[in-house]
N, C-alpha and C positions, 0 to 999 in steps of 0.2 A: 262560085260561095257567096257569095253577099248577096246577088242575086235570089240566090237559092233561098237565104234566109227574109227577102224579104223585109216585114215589121216587127218578127217576130224580137221581143228583148233578149233571148238567151239561146242559146246554141241547143237545150235541151229538148226547146219548144220547136223546134226545128228539124230537131231527129221526128220528135212525134206527127207533127205533118206529112213528114213524107216515110218514112218507114212505120207509126205505130205505137203504139205501148211498151210494147219490148225494145227500141232500140235505146224511147226515152229511157228506162233503165238500165238498159244494158250501159249506155254514158253516165247514167248517173252514177253507178255504181262502177266506173271503172275509175270517174273521178275522185273518190272518197277513195276506191283501195290506190291510186295515186297516193293523194295527200297520208293516207295509215303510213306506204312505205316511206314516204319522205322524213314523219316525224319521229319513226324508228329508228331512221339510218342519223337522223339528227341526235336521238337518245342514248343509241348507243357512242356518239364518237362525243358527242360530252362527258359521256360517265369515263369513257379513255384517257380522255384530256383529262379531267378534274384528276382521277386517278394518279394520274405519274407528277400533276403540279401538284398534290396535298402528299405525294411519296416523298419529292425533294423537298417539300414545305417543313417538315418531319424530321428527313433527315438532318436538315438546313440547322433546323433548333435543336434538337435534340442531339444531334451531333453523334448517332448512332446508327449502324449502316441496315436498313431494311431490306430483306429481297423478295423482288417482282414475282408477285403471284397472278399468272392472269386466267389462271382459273377460279371456278366461282367455288372458293376455299374456306369456310367459314368461319375455322380455326385461325385465321389470322387475317390480316387487312391487306381485301383481294378486291378484285375488279364486283366480285358477286356485292361486298358493304358497298361500293362506290356505286352500283346501280341504284341498287334500295335507297339509298341517301337521294341520289335525284331524284328518283322517282316520289317519294315522300315532300321533298321540296316541290317538286311542279306539281303536285298537287298540295298540296296549301298554297301553294303561289295562283292558284287557275279556282279555291273554293270563295277569290274573293269577290265581291261584285264591282266592285270600282277602282276599274284598273288604268284609271288618268295616270297616277303612280308612274308605271308602266310607261305609260307612252312616253309621257315626260323623259323618263331615263333613256328611254328609247332614241329619242331628239340628241342625246348626246353619244350615238352611237360614230355619226360619221365622226366626231371630234379621236375619237378614240381609234378608231382604222386609219387617221390622216396619220394620227402617231405612230402607230404599229409599219406604217410603211416608208413612214421617215426613217426612224429606228433600222429599219433594216437596209435601207438605202447607204445610211450611212453607216454601218457594221461592214455592208458588203465592203464600202471605201479605205476602210480602215483596215480590214482584209485582205484587200489590193495593195498596200501602203506596207502593210507590216510583210516580210518576207520567213518572218523567224518564228517556230511555231514550237511551245516546252511539251512534249509528251510523259506526262505525269501518270505514273502508275510503273510497278513492273513489269517488266521485257517475257512472260506467259507465250508459249504457241498460242495461244487463242487471243493473244489483244497484238497492236500494231507497234513492231519494231521494226522502223527505217533502217537498220544495219542490217537485214536478211531480207526484207523483202524487195 
């Protein structure tokens, strides 16, 4: 592959040289489709994670129980609202021309990843050392009951 590309600066130029214009466009469009699929997957994961995090924060602060609604129902707080909220936030962020502040913020990402790894390892060692677990809640047939399982 390296000998075939020669001095071509990009893979698409090599495609154009050997197979013509249709291969150049095919390679370019396939790369774009892969990027669009990755952005869509990221958007869905981000929306779903933020929905459950916000639901937990709302329940924790207001001390009320909210139903988890995974269908796009706009009569209650659901994943539909969260998807629209994430879209608006991402749209407003990408309107900004000078993105240096976000690049500076992303440089701290490694510290947060290290902190998350330390938390997971520390909690894992804590769980290995703790052999007593309390089950909170009623023992209905739909929940875990160690006496009958």
